[in-house]
C-alpha positions as CSV (number, residue, x, y, z in Angstrom):
1,X,-14.9,26.9,-7.9
2,X,-12.9,26.2,-11.1
3,X,-9.2,25.7,-11.5
4,X,-7.1,25.4,-14.7
5,X,-3.7,23.6,-14.8
6,X,-1.9,24.7,-17.9
7,X,1.2,23.6,-19.8
8,X,2.0,20.5,-17.8
9,X,3.3,17.2,-19.0
10,X,0.2,15.1,-18.4
11,X,1.1,11.5,-17.6
12,X,-1.4,8.6,-17.1
13,X,-1.0,4.9,-17.5
14,X,-1.6,5.3,-21.2
15,X,-0.9,9.0,-22.0
16,X,2.0,11.3,-22.2
17,X,1.5,14.8,-23.7
18,X,1.8,18.5,-22.8
19,X,-1.6,20.0,-22.1
20,X,-4.2,21.4,-19.7
21,X,-6.7,20.2,-17.2
22,X,-9.9,22.0,-16.2
23,X,-11.3,21.3,-12.7
24,X,-14.7,22.3,-11.5
25,X,-15.5,21.7,-7.9
26,X,-14.2,18.2,-7.1
27,X,-13.9,16.7,-10.5
28,X,-12.0,17.0,-13.7
29,X,-14.2,18.3,-16.5
30,X,-11.8,18.6,-19.5
31,X,-8.3,17.4,-20.5
32,X,-6.6,18.5,-23.7
33,X,-4.1,20.8,-25.5
34,X,-4.6,24.5,-25.3
35,X,-8.0,24.3,-23.6
36,X,-10.0,27.6,-24.4
37,X,-11.2,27.7,-20.8
38,X,-11.2,30.4,-18.1
39,X,-11.1,29.5,-14.4
40,X,-11.2,31.2,-11.0
41,X,-7.6,30.0,-10.5
42,X,-4.8,29.1,-13.0
43,X,-1.7,27.1,-12.2
44,X,1.1,27.1,-14.7
45,X,2.7,23.6,-14.6
46,X,5.3,24.2,-17.2
47,X,8.3,21.9,-16.6
48,X,6.3,19.7,-14.2
49,X,4.8,16.3,-14.6
50,X,1.0,16.2,-14.0
51,X,-0.1,12.8,-12.7
52,X,-3.0,11.1,-10.9
53,X,-2.8,11.2,-7.2
54,X,-1.1,8.1,-5.8
55,X,-3.1,5.2,-4.3
56,X,-1.4,3.2,-1.5
57,X,-3.6,0.1,-1.0
58,X,-1.6,-1.3,2.0
59,X,-1.3,0.8,5.1
60,X,-1.8,0.2,8.8
61,X,-2.9,3.4,10.7
62,X,-3.5,3.4,14.4
63,X,-3.3,-0.4,14.3
64,X,-3.2,-2.5,17.5
65,X,-0.2,-4.9,17.3
66,X,1.8,-6.7,20.0
67,X,0.3,-4.7,22.9
68,X,0.8,-1.3,21.3
69,X,-0.5,0.7,18.3
70,X,1.2,1.9,15.1
71,X,2.3,5.5,15.7
72,X,0.6,7.2,12.7
73,X,-3.1,7.9,13.2
74,X,-5.5,8.4,10.3
75,X,-4.9,12.1,10.6
76,X,-1.1,12.1,10.7
77,X,-0.8,9.1,8.3
78,X,-3.1,10.5,5.5
79,X,-1.5,14.0,5.9
80,X,2.0,12.5,5.5
81,X,0.7,10.5,2.5
82,X,-0.5,13.8,0.9
83,X,2.9,15.4,1.3
84,X,4.3,12.5,-0.7
85,X,1.7,12.6,-3.5
86,X,-0.6,9.8,-2.3
87,X,-4.2,11.0,-2.2
88,X,-6.0,7.8,-1.3
89,X,-5.0,4.9,1.0
90,X,-6.6,1.6,1.9
91,X,-6.3,0.6,5.5
92,X,-7.0,-2.7,7.1
93,X,-9.8,-3.4,9.6
94,X,-8.8,-6.4,11.7
95,X,-11.6,-8.7,13.0
96,X,-10.9,-10.0,16.5
97,X,-11.5,-13.7,16.9
98,X,-14.9,-14.3,18.5
99,X,-16.2,-10.9,17.3
100,X,-18.0,-9.8,14.2
101,X,-16.9,-7.9,11.1
102,X,-19.3,-5.1,12.0
103,X,-17.8,-4.7,15.4
104,X,-14.3,-4.4,13.9
105,X,-15.6,-1.9,11.3
106,X,-17.2,0.3,14.0
107,X,-13.9,0.4,15.8
108,X,-11.9,1.5,12.8
109,X,-14.6,4.0,11.7
110,X,-14.3,5.5,15.2
111,X,-10.6,6.2,14.6
112,X,-10.8,7.4,10.9
113,X,-14.2,9.2,10.5
114,X,-13.7,12.9,10.9
115,X,-10.0,12.7,11.4
116,X,-8.5,11.6,8.0
117,X,-7.0,14.4,6.0
118,X,-6.7,12.4,2.8
119,X,-9.2,10.0,1.2
120,X,-9.3,6.4,2.5
121,X,-11.0,3.1,2.2
122,X,-10.9,-0.2,4.1
123,X,-10.0,-3.8,3.5
124,X,-11.7,-6.2,5.9
125,X,-9.3,-8.7,7.5
126,X,-11.2,-11.9,8.3
127,X,-9.6,-13.8,11.2
128,X,-12.6,-15.9,12.4
129,X,-14.6,-17.3,9.5
130,X,-17.8,-19.0,10.5
131,X,-21.5,-19.0,9.6
132,X,-22.1,-15.6,11.1
133,X,-19.1,-14.1,9.4
134,X,-20.3,-15.6,6.1
135,X,-23.6,-13.6,6.4
136,X,-21.6,-10.4,6.9
137,X,-19.6,-10.7,3.7
138,X,-22.6,-9.7,1.5
139,X,-23.4,-6.8,3.8
140,X,-19.8,-5.5,3.6
141,X,-19.9,-5.6,-0.2
142,X,-23.4,-4.4,-0.8
143,X,-23.9,-1.9,2.1
144,X,-20.4,-0.7,3.2
145,X,-18.6,-0.7,-0.1
146,X,-15.8,-2.9,1.3
147,X,-15.1,-5.4,-1.5
148,X,-11.7,-6.9,-0.5
149,X,-11.1,-9.4,2.3
150,X,-7.7,-9.9,3.8
151,X,-6.5,-13.2,5.1
152,X,-3.3,-14.2,7.0
153,X,-1.5,-17.5,6.6
154,X,0.7,-16.6,9.6
155,X,0.3,-15.2,13.1
156,X,-1.3,-18.3,14.5
157,X,-3.7,-17.8,17.4
158,X,-4.2,-14.1,16.5
159,X,-4.8,-13.5,12.8
160,X,-4.1,-16.8,11.0
161,X,-6.9,-18.8,9.3
162,X,-6.5,-22.4,8.1
163,X,-7.0,-23.7,4.6
164,X,-10.5,-24.9,5.5
165,X,-11.6,-21.4,6.4
166,X,-9.7,-19.9,3.4
167,X,-11.6,-22.2,1.0
168,X,-15.0,-21.4,2.5
169,X,-14.2,-17.7,2.6
170,X,-13.1,-17.6,-1.1
171,X,-16.3,-19.4,-2.2
172,X,-18.5,-16.8,-0.4
173,X,-16.4,-13.8,-1.5
174,X,-16.6,-15.0,-5.1
175,X,-20.4,-15.3,-4.8
176,X,-20.6,-11.7,-3.6
177,X,-18.3,-10.2,-6.2
178,X,-15.3,-9.5,-4.0
179,X,-11.6,-10.2,-3.8
180,X,-9.5,-12.1,-1.3
181,X,-6.1,-10.7,-0.4
182,X,-3.4,-12.6,1.5
183,X,-0.4,-12.3,3.7
184,X,1.2,-15.4,2.2
185,X,3.8,-16.9,4.5
186,X,3.8,-20.4,6.2
187,X,3.0,-19.5,9.8
188,X,3.6,-22.9,11.3
189,X,7.1,-23.2,9.8
190,X,7.9,-19.6,10.9
191,X,6.7,-20.2,14.4
192,X,8.9,-23.3,14.6
193,X,12.0,-21.4,13.4
194,X,11.4,-18.5,15.8
195,X,11.1,-21.0,18.7
196,X,14.3,-22.7,17.6
197,X,16.3,-19.5,17.4
198,X,15.1,-18.3,20.7
199,X,16.0,-21.6,22.4
200,X,19.5,-21.3,21.0
201,X,19.8,-17.7,22.4
202,X,19.8,-16.2,18.9
203,X,17.8,-13.0,19.7
204,X,19.1,-10.2,17.4
205,X,17.1,-8.7,14.5
206,X,19.1,-10.9,12.1
207,X,17.1,-13.9,13.4
208,X,13.8,-12.3,12.5
209,X,15.0,-12.5,8.9
210,X,16.4,-16.1,9.3
211,X,13.1,-17.2,10.8
212,X,11.3,-16.3,7.6
213,X,13.3,-17.9,4.8
214,X,12.2,-17.6,1.2
215,X,10.6,-21.0,1.2
216,X,8.0,-19.9,3.7
217,X,6.7,-17.3,1.3
218,X,7.1,-19.3,-1.9
219,X,5.2,-22.3,-0.4
220,X,2.3,-20.2,1.0
221,X,2.0,-18.2,-2.3
222,X,1.7,-21.4,-4.3
223,X,-0.9,-22.8,-1.9
224,X,-2.9,-19.6,-2.0
225,X,-2.8,-19.6,-5.8
226,X,-4.0,-23.2,-5.8
227,X,-6.9,-22.6,-3.5
228,X,-7.9,-19.4,-5.5
229,X,-7.7,-21.4,-8.7
230,X,-9.9,-24.2,-7.3
231,X,-12.6,-21.7,-6.0
232,X,-12.4,-19.3,-8.9
233,X,-12.1,-16.4,-6.5
234,X,-9.9,-13.4,-7.5
235,X,-6.8,-13.5,-5.4
236,X,-4.2,-10.8,-4.6
237,X,-0.9,-11.4,-2.7
238,X,0.1,-8.5,-0.6
239,X,3.8,-7.4,0.0
240,X,5.3,-10.1,-2.2
241,X,9.1,-10.0,-1.6
242,X,11.0,-12.7,-3.4
243,X,11.9,-14.7,-6.5
244,X,10.4,-18.0,-5.1
245,X,7.0,-16.4,-4.4
246,X,6.9,-14.7,-7.8
247,X,7.8,-17.9,-9.5
248,X,4.8,-19.5,-7.8
249,X,2.7,-16.8,-9.5
250,X,4.5,-17.5,-12.8
251,X,3.6,-21.2,-12.5
252,X,-0.1,-20.2,-12.0
253,X,-0.1,-18.4,-15.3
254,X,0.7,-21.7,-17.0
255,X,-2.8,-22.8,-16.3
256,X,-4.2,-19.5,-17.5
257,X,-4.8,-18.2,-13.9
258,X,-4.3,-14.6,-12.9
259,X,-2.9,-14.0,-9.5
260,X,-2.7,-10.3,-8.7
261,X,0.6,-9.2,-7.0
262,X,1.6,-6.3,-4.9
263,X,5.1,-5.5,-3.7
264,X,6.3,-2.7,-1.5
265,X,8.8,0.1,-2.1
266,X,11.2,-1.3,0.6
267,X,11.5,-4.7,-1.2
268,X,12.6,-2.9,-4.4
269,X,15.3,-0.8,-2.7
270,X,16.6,-2.4,0.5
271,X,18.1,-5.8,1.4
272,X,18.7,-8.1,4.3
273,X,22.2,-6.8,5.0
274,X,20.5,-4.1,7.1
275,X,19.7,-6.8,9.7
276,X,23.4,-7.1,10.5
277,X,23.5,-3.6,12.1
278,X,23.0,-5.0,15.6
279,X,19.8,-3.7,17.2
280,X,19.6,-0.8,14.7
281,X,18.4,-3.5,12.3
282,X,15.1,-3.4,14.2
283,X,14.1,-0.3,12.1
284,X,13.6,-2.8,9.2
285,X,11.9,-5.6,11.2
286,X,8.8,-6.3,9.2
287,X,7.0,-9.3,7.9
288,X,8.0,-10.6,5.4
289,X,11.5,-9.4,6.0
290,X,13.8,-7.7,3.5
291,X,15.3,-10.2,1.1
292,X,18.4,-10.5,-1.1
293,X,19.7,-8.4,-4.0
294,X,18.6,-11.1,-6.5
295,X,15.0,-10.6,-5.2
296,X,15.1,-6.9,-5.9
297,X,16.0,-7.6,-9.5
298,X,13.2,-10.2,-9.8
299,X,10.6,-7.6,-8.5
300,X,11.7,-4.9,-10.9
301,X,11.5,-7.4,-13.8
302,X,8.1,-8.5,-12.5
303,X,6.8,-5.0,-12.7
304,X,7.9,-4.7,-16.4
305,X,6.5,-8.2,-17.1
306,X,3.1,-7.2,-15.8
307,X,3.2,-9.7,-13.0
308,X,3.7,-7.2,-10.2
309,X,0.7,-4.9,-10.6
310,X,1.0,-2.6,-7.5
311,X,3.8,-0.9,-5.5
312,X,2.5,-0.1,-2.0
313,X,4.2,0.4,1.4
314,X,2.7,-1.7,4.2
315,X,3.2,1.5,6.2
316,X,3.1,0.4,9.8
317,X,5.4,2.8,11.8
318,X,6.4,2.5,15.4
319,X,8.4,4.9,17.5
320,X,11.9,3.9,18.5
321,X,10.8,3.3,22.1
322,X,8.2,0.9,20.8
323,X,10.8,-0.9,18.7
324,X,12.9,-1.3,21.9
325,X,10.3,-3.8,23.1
326,X,12.4,-6.3,21.1
327,X,15.8,-5.2,22.3
328,X,16.5,-8.5,24.0
329,X,14.3,-10.7,21.8
330,X,13.7,-10.1,18.1
331,X,10.3,-11.9,18.3
332,X,9.0,-9.1,20.6
333,X,9.8,-6.3,18.1
334,X,6.7,-4.6,16.6
335,X,6.8,-5.4,12.9
336,X,6.6,-2.5,10.4
337,X,8.4,0.5,9.0
338,X,7.5,4.0,7.9
339,X,7.2,4.7,4.1
340,X,3.8,6.3,3.3
341,X,5.3,9.7,2.6
342,X,8.2,8.5,0.5
343,X,6.8,5.8,-1.9
344,X,6.0,8.1,-4.9
345,X,9.3,10.0,-4.8
346,X,11.5,6.9,-4.2
347,X,9.7,4.9,-6.9
348,X,10.2,7.8,-9.4
349,X,13.9,8.3,-8.4
350,X,14.9,4.6,-8.4
351,X,12.5,3.5,-11.1
352,X,11.9,6.2,-13.7
353,X,15.0,8.3,-13.2
354,X,17.3,5.3,-13.2
355,X,15.7,3.8,-16.3
356,X,14.1,0.7,-14.6
357,X,10.5,1.6,-15.5
358,X,8.7,4.0,-17.8
359,X,6.7,7.0,-16.7
360,X,3.5,5.3,-17.8
361,X,4.4,2.1,-15.9
362,X,5.1,4.4,-12.9
363,X,1.6,5.8,-12.9
364,X,0.2,2.3,-13.5
365,X,1.8,0.7,-10.4
366,X,1.6,3.7,-8.1
367,X,-2.0,4.6,-8.8
368,X,-4.0,3.2,-11.7
369,X,-3.8,-0.5,-11.1
370,X,-4.8,-0.2,-7.5
371,X,-7.8,1.8,-8.5
372,X,-8.9,-0.8,-11.1
373,X,-8.2,-3.8,-8.8
374,X,-10.0,-2.4,-5.8
375,X,-13.1,-0.9,-7.5
376,X,-12.3,2.8,-7.5
377,X,-11.7,3.2,-11.3
378,X,-12.3,5.6,-13.0
379,X,-13.2,7.8,-10.1
380,X,-9.6,7.4,-8.9
381,X,-6.3,6.6,-10.6
382,X,-6.6,8.6,-13.8
383,X,-6.9,12.1,-15.3
384,X,-10.1,12.1,-17.2
385,X,-13.4,14.0,-17.4
386,X,-15.6,12.8,-14.5
387,X,-12.7,11.6,-12.4
388,X,-11.9,13.1,-9.0
389,X,-9.5,15.9,-9.3
390,X,-6.7,14.1,-7.3
391,X,-3.6,15.4,-9.0
392,X,0.1,15.6,-8.3
393,X,2.4,18.3,-9.8
394,X,5.9,16.8,-9.7
395,X,9.3,18.3,-10.5
396,X,11.2,15.4,-12.1
397,X,14.6,17.1,-11.6
398,X,14.6,18.5,-8.1
399,X,17.0,16.7,-5.8
400,X,16.5,16.4,-2.1
401,X,17.4,14.2,0.9
402,X,15.1,12.1,3.0
403,X,15.4,12.5,6.8
404,X,13.4,12.1,10.0
405,X,14.1,15.8,10.5
406,X,12.0,16.8,7.6
407,X,9.4,14.0,7.1
408,X,5.8,14.4,8.3
409,X,5.1,10.9,9.5
410,X,4.7,10.5,13.3
411,X,7.8,8.5,13.8
412,X,11.2,9.5,15.2
413,X,13.5,7.8,12.7
414,X,13.6,7.3,8.9
415,X,14.1,4.0,7.2
416,X,15.7,6.0,4.4
417,X,17.8,8.5,6.4
418,X,20.2,10.4,4.1
419,X,18.8,8.9,0.9
420,X,19.2,11.3,-2.0
421,X,16.2,11.4,-4.2
422,X,15.7,12.9,-7.7
423,X,12.1,14.1,-8.1
424,X,9.9,16.1,-5.8
425,X,6.2,16.4,-5.2
426,X,5.4,20.2,-5.4
427,X,1.7,20.6,-5.4
428,X,-1.1,18.1,-4.6
429,X,-4.8,18.5,-5.3
430,X,-7.4,16.3,-3.5
431,X,-10.9,16.4,-5.0
432,X,-10.2,19.8,-6.6
433,X,-8.7,21.5,-3.5
434,X,-5.0,22.4,-3.3
435,X,-4.0,20.1,-0.4
436,X,-0.3,20.5,-0.5
437,X,1.7,23.5,-1.8
438,X,5.2,24.8,-0.9
439,X,5.5,22.0,1.6
440,X,2.4,23.2,3.5
441,X,-0.8,21.3,4.1
442,X,-3.8,23.4,3.2
443,X,-6.6,21.0,4.0
444,X,-7.9,20.3,7.4
445,X,-8.4,17.3,9.6
446,X,-11.6,15.5,8.5
447,X,-11.4,16.6,4.8
448,X,-10.6,13.0,3.8
449,X,-13.6,11.0,2.6
450,X,-14.3,7.3,3.0
451,X,-14.4,5.8,-0.5
452,X,-17.0,3.1,-1.1
453,X,-15.8,0.7,-3.7
454,X,-17.4,-1.3,-6.5
455,X,-17.4,-5.0,-7.0
456,X,-14.4,-6.4,-8.8
């Protein structure tokens, strides 16, 4: 089957022109002005932006956490992502301590294979690095196409590894051509502050925020950068939130080191004042927590400075009844919030529409950089001959309001309830098929493919 998209404003990380796209089967075969092509189907995209499908490299679907599971499955989560213009996500496989990486991968494959609606890949979270795990790193990279390895500097006793394990893991990942990503917060300090607040009877969501002050993230980000610099391993900080942590990255550039940085849409738009809404603040209990207004400004600046390369979501939704687990103790609240569906529209509305970032920068941080960093470029993240036909047709002027009543995520509240957005995803193509049109999903459960990734 062939499909021709005509008269759209084609935007990539580098390009901006009015033209046409020819798609044959699953791939783009031609891009240009006034293409002399005929196709089985033609879409007139006049007045619309035509952009690469979004890539969200930080989601947690059907994830076990604090005795429950995040409420979006690989089916509901990737479908909601498609509605919002995100065609590929990267989920996290969590190794259990005392168990192998392959056991963890089998568990996640069991949930995702045959159920995902959109395309997906995996990071491998290493929580128990030992001689056996070391042997599996090469197998993950060479055989499974999993080239990024997540580490946690917090959640002691469950996910956290120490600096000894971090150093050894980095050395092996570098040898195998991979990348180490990190949740960079000082777990020991956070655990102490949580215990202190609980002992003093300070149990509202506000104390989740006060248990993770900026210094806990700034210190860990600097320590991670130092270890990455010593080992020579490529390093990527997930969900960076604050000025202190970004300054640690700025300091690393002074020794000619590159530390890759991701932030998430919530840290660009929301702030810690939401934790003062009594227990309603539990909607935004996530780790790291929301920060101050000055940190939002730092992150927007960091995007334009090229220090913040990716805007993701850390999508990890829980139903309100699950959030109620922490009603009497903030430390028992499942961490995470829903955003997989809204990232592209919020980033356009608050970024491009309000003049904070350019259209090219928008595509760069919403799609292209993630594809390049995580070994999917140029198959994903651009509009070029040979690339997958993952395409978003976007109305830059349509206004609409976000609400739990209309979103497609499997969660019964919205972190952005009543937020007016300028810019609307109209049509989404995934590997050449129209996946979303007129607010209807046209691809079935299981259409999503696992994307094997290249070495970095």
